[in-house]
C-alpha positions as CSV (number, residue, x, y, z in Angstrom):
1,X,3.8,9.3,18.7
2,X,4.9,10.0,15.2
3,X,5.7,7.1,12.8
4,X,8.5,7.7,10.3
5,X,7.5,6.2,7.0
6,X,8.9,5.5,3.6
7,X,6.9,4.6,0.4
8,X,8.3,2.2,-2.1
9,X,6.7,1.7,-5.5
10,X,7.8,1.7,-9.1
11,X,4.8,3.7,-10.2
12,X,5.2,7.5,-9.6
13,X,1.4,7.9,-9.5
14,X,1.1,5.4,-6.7
15,X,3.7,7.2,-4.7
16,X,1.8,10.5,-5.3
17,X,-1.3,9.0,-3.7
18,X,0.6,7.6,-0.7
19,X,2.3,10.9,-0.2
20,X,-1.0,12.7,-0.3
21,X,-2.6,10.3,2.1
22,X,0.3,10.5,4.6
23,X,0.2,14.3,4.6
24,X,-3.4,14.1,5.9
25,X,-2.5,11.9,8.9
26,X,-1.0,13.8,11.9
27,X,0.9,10.9,13.3
28,X,2.7,10.0,10.0
29,X,5.9,11.6,8.7
30,X,7.1,10.6,5.2
31,X,10.9,10.4,5.3
32,X,11.4,9.2,1.8
33,X,9.5,8.1,-1.3
34,X,11.4,6.0,-3.8
35,X,11.0,3.8,-6.9
36,X,14.2,2.0,-6.0
37,X,13.5,-1.0,-3.7
38,X,17.2,-1.5,-3.0
39,X,17.6,2.1,-1.8
40,X,14.6,1.6,0.5
41,X,16.0,-1.6,1.9
42,X,19.2,0.2,2.8
43,X,17.2,2.8,4.7
44,X,15.2,0.2,6.6
45,X,18.3,-1.7,7.6
46,X,20.0,1.5,8.8
47,X,17.2,1.8,11.4
48,X,14.9,4.7,12.3
49,X,12.1,3.7,10.0
50,X,8.8,2.7,11.7
51,X,6.5,2.0,8.7
52,X,7.0,1.0,5.1
53,X,4.4,1.2,2.4
54,X,5.6,-1.5,0.0
55,X,4.5,-2.4,-3.5
56,X,4.9,-6.1,-4.5
57,X,5.5,-6.1,-8.2
58,X,8.8,-4.2,-8.6
59,X,11.9,-4.7,-10.8
60,X,15.2,-5.9,-9.2
61,X,13.6,-6.7,-5.8
62,X,9.9,-7.8,-5.3
63,X,8.0,-6.8,-2.2
64,X,8.1,-10.4,-0.9
65,X,11.8,-10.6,-1.4
66,X,12.2,-7.2,0.4
67,X,10.3,-8.5,3.4
68,X,12.4,-11.6,3.7
69,X,15.6,-9.7,3.6
70,X,14.5,-6.8,5.9
71,X,13.7,-9.3,8.6
72,X,11.1,-7.3,10.6
73,X,13.1,-4.2,10.9
74,X,9.9,-2.1,10.6
75,X,6.2,-2.4,10.2
76,X,4.9,-3.0,6.7
77,X,1.7,-2.2,4.8
78,X,1.6,-3.8,1.3
79,X,0.1,-1.7,-1.5
80,X,-0.7,-3.8,-4.6
81,X,-3.1,-4.5,-7.4
82,X,-2.9,-8.3,-6.7
83,X,-4.7,-10.2,-4.0
84,X,-2.9,-13.5,-4.4
85,X,0.0,-12.6,-2.2
86,X,-2.1,-12.0,0.9
87,X,-1.5,-15.4,2.5
88,X,2.3,-15.3,1.9
89,X,2.5,-11.8,3.3
90,X,0.6,-12.8,6.5
91,X,3.3,-15.4,7.0
92,X,5.9,-12.6,6.9
93,X,4.1,-10.6,9.6
94,X,2.8,-7.8,7.4
95,X,0.5,-5.4,9.3
96,X,-2.0,-4.9,6.5
97,X,-2.6,-5.5,2.8
98,X,-4.2,-2.7,0.7
99,X,-5.5,-3.4,-2.8
100,X,-5.1,-0.6,-5.4
101,X,-6.8,1.7,-6.0
102,X,-6.7,2.5,-2.3
103,X,-9.4,4.6,-0.7
104,X,-8.4,7.0,2.0
105,X,-10.7,5.5,4.7
106,X,-9.1,2.1,4.1
107,X,-5.6,3.6,4.2
108,X,-6.4,5.4,7.5
109,X,-7.7,2.2,9.1
110,X,-4.5,0.4,8.2
111,X,-2.1,3.1,9.6
112,X,-4.2,3.6,12.7
113,X,-3.8,-0.1,13.5
114,X,0.0,0.2,13.1
115,X,0.0,3.4,15.2
116,X,-1.8,1.6,18.0
117,X,0.6,-1.3,17.9
118,X,3.6,1.0,18.2
119,X,2.0,2.9,21.1
120,X,1.3,-0.3,22.9
121,X,4.9,-1.4,22.7
122,X,6.2,2.1,23.7
123,X,4.0,2.6,26.8
124,X,5.2,1.1,30.1
125,X,3.1,-1.8,31.3
126,X,1.9,-1.5,34.9
127,X,0.4,-5.0,34.9
128,X,2.0,-7.7,32.7
129,X,-0.5,-9.0,30.2
130,X,-0.2,-11.0,27.0
131,X,0.1,-8.9,23.9
132,X,-2.6,-9.8,21.3
133,X,-1.3,-11.5,18.2
134,X,-1.3,-9.3,15.1
135,X,-4.5,-9.4,13.2
136,X,-4.6,-11.2,9.9
137,X,-4.1,-8.8,7.0
138,X,-7.4,-7.6,5.7
139,X,-7.7,-8.2,1.9
140,X,-9.7,-5.3,0.6
141,X,-12.6,-6.2,-1.7
142,X,-12.0,-4.1,-4.8
143,X,-15.7,-3.8,-5.7
144,X,-16.5,-2.2,-2.3
145,X,-14.6,1.1,-3.0
146,X,-13.3,0.9,-6.5
147,X,-14.9,3.2,-9.0
148,X,-12.0,4.0,-11.3
149,X,-8.7,2.6,-12.6
150,X,-5.5,4.1,-13.9
151,X,-3.9,2.9,-17.1
152,X,-0.7,3.7,-18.9
153,X,-1.2,5.2,-22.4
154,X,1.5,6.3,-24.8
155,X,2.3,9.7,-23.2
156,X,0.6,9.6,-19.8
157,X,-1.2,7.7,-17.0
158,X,-4.9,8.1,-17.5
159,X,-7.8,7.8,-15.1
160,X,-10.8,5.8,-16.4
161,X,-14.1,5.8,-14.6
162,X,-15.4,2.3,-14.3
163,X,-19.0,3.4,-14.9
164,X,-17.9,4.8,-18.3
165,X,-16.5,1.6,-19.6
166,X,-18.6,-0.2,-22.2
167,X,-16.3,-3.0,-23.1
168,X,-12.6,-3.9,-23.5
169,X,-11.1,-5.5,-26.5
170,X,-7.8,-7.3,-26.4
171,X,-5.4,-7.3,-29.3
172,X,-1.9,-8.8,-29.7
173,X,0.2,-6.5,-27.6
174,X,-2.3,-4.1,-26.1
175,X,-5.9,-3.6,-25.1
176,X,-8.5,-1.0,-26.1
177,X,-10.9,0.3,-23.4
178,X,-14.0,1.6,-25.1
179,X,-15.9,4.2,-23.0
180,X,-18.9,6.4,-23.6
181,X,-16.7,9.1,-24.9
182,X,-13.4,7.7,-26.2
183,X,-11.2,4.7,-26.9
184,X,-8.2,4.4,-24.5
185,X,-5.3,2.2,-25.7
186,X,-2.9,0.7,-23.1
187,X,-0.1,-1.9,-23.1
188,X,-1.6,-4.4,-20.8
189,X,-2.8,-8.0,-21.2
190,X,-6.4,-9.2,-20.8
191,X,-5.7,-11.4,-17.8
192,X,-4.3,-8.6,-15.7
193,X,-7.1,-6.3,-16.7
194,X,-9.7,-9.0,-15.8
195,X,-8.1,-9.3,-12.4
196,X,-8.1,-5.6,-11.8
197,X,-11.8,-5.0,-12.6
198,X,-14.5,-5.6,-10.0
199,X,-16.1,-9.0,-10.4
200,X,-19.6,-7.7,-9.8
201,X,-19.5,-5.2,-12.7
202,X,-17.5,-6.9,-15.4
203,X,-17.2,-10.3,-17.1
204,X,-14.9,-11.8,-19.7
205,X,-17.1,-13.3,-22.5
206,X,-14.4,-14.1,-25.1
207,X,-10.6,-14.4,-25.2
208,X,-10.6,-10.9,-26.7
209,X,-13.5,-9.2,-24.9
210,X,-14.4,-8.1,-21.4
211,X,-17.8,-6.3,-21.0
212,X,-19.6,-4.2,-18.5
213,X,-22.7,-6.2,-17.4
214,X,-24.9,-3.1,-17.0
215,X,-24.1,-1.9,-20.5
216,X,-25.6,-4.9,-22.2
217,X,-28.4,-3.9,-24.6
218,X,-29.4,-7.3,-25.9
219,X,-28.2,-10.9,-26.2
220,X,-29.1,-13.0,-29.2
221,X,-27.7,-16.5,-29.4
222,X,-24.0,-16.1,-29.0
223,X,-23.8,-12.4,-29.6
224,X,-24.0,-9.5,-27.2
225,X,-24.9,-5.9,-28.3
226,X,-23.4,-3.0,-26.4
227,X,-23.9,0.5,-27.9
228,X,-24.3,-0.9,-31.3
229,X,-21.2,-3.1,-31.1
230,X,-21.7,-6.9,-31.7
231,X,-19.5,-8.9,-29.3
232,X,-19.2,-12.7,-29.6
233,X,-19.5,-15.1,-26.6
234,X,-16.7,-17.6,-26.7
235,X,-17.4,-21.3,-26.0
236,X,-15.0,-21.2,-23.0
237,X,-16.9,-18.4,-21.3
238,X,-20.5,-19.2,-22.3
239,X,-21.7,-21.2,-19.2
240,X,-20.3,-18.7,-16.8
241,X,-21.7,-15.8,-18.7
242,X,-25.3,-17.1,-18.8
243,X,-25.0,-18.2,-15.2
244,X,-24.1,-14.6,-14.2
245,X,-26.9,-13.2,-16.4
246,X,-29.5,-15.5,-14.7
247,X,-28.3,-14.3,-11.3
248,X,-28.8,-10.7,-12.4
249,X,-32.3,-11.6,-13.4
250,X,-31.9,-10.1,-16.9
C-alpha cells in the first residue's frame, strides 16, 4: 500500500531533507513539496492525500491552524524545531511529532506507524475487534540524535557541527557562532538558539553567551576561559551553571 504524501515547510532545506527521506521509503510517494501552506491545504481538502509532513512555524498559516482547518482529511507528521507544541498537536490527532534536525531512523519509525495504521483500516476484518487508540506523539529528544544544526547566513544556509562549537555570542540583531575554525554570523536570537541546542552539551551563562560545556578550559571566580576567550558568568545564570558543573564532576 503506497501513501501519497505532501511536504509543507517554509524552509527549502527542510523540504530537501524530507524529499530525500521519502525517496528512500518504498511505500511513500511524494506528490508535492511546497513552501505555501495555503496551497497545501487546498490539496488536502481536494482529497487523495494520505500523509502530510507539516512544519509549525510558517507565515500566513501555522501548522496548528492548518490542522484545525483541514479537519482530519489526512494523517499528519509534524516537523519542527520546537517541542512546546507537542501536547496541542496530540489533541489534534497528529500521528507523530519530529524535532529538527530529523534523523532518518526516527523518520522511518514515524512513517511506518502511519503505514500500518492505513493498512489496518484498508484490510477487511474477519473478526470485529476494537481498533487501538492512536499512540501519543513521540517527542524526540534532540540530544539523542542531534550532532549538527543549520543556520542562515547572509548568502546561504550553513551546516555547523555541534562538536566544533566553542561558544556563541549574542549581539543586538544577530548572533556569532565561534567554532574551532571560523566565526559564523546568523540573524537569530539567543533564546531560539538556546532552545535548539542540546541541553546536555550547552549552557547559557550570560545574556550574551552560550558555551559548550566540554570546551571549558578553566573557571576563575565569575569568568570562564574557552580557547583563550574570557567569558563572564551573569548573576542570573550563576547558580544553574555551577550546579551543572558539579554534576559533570569538573
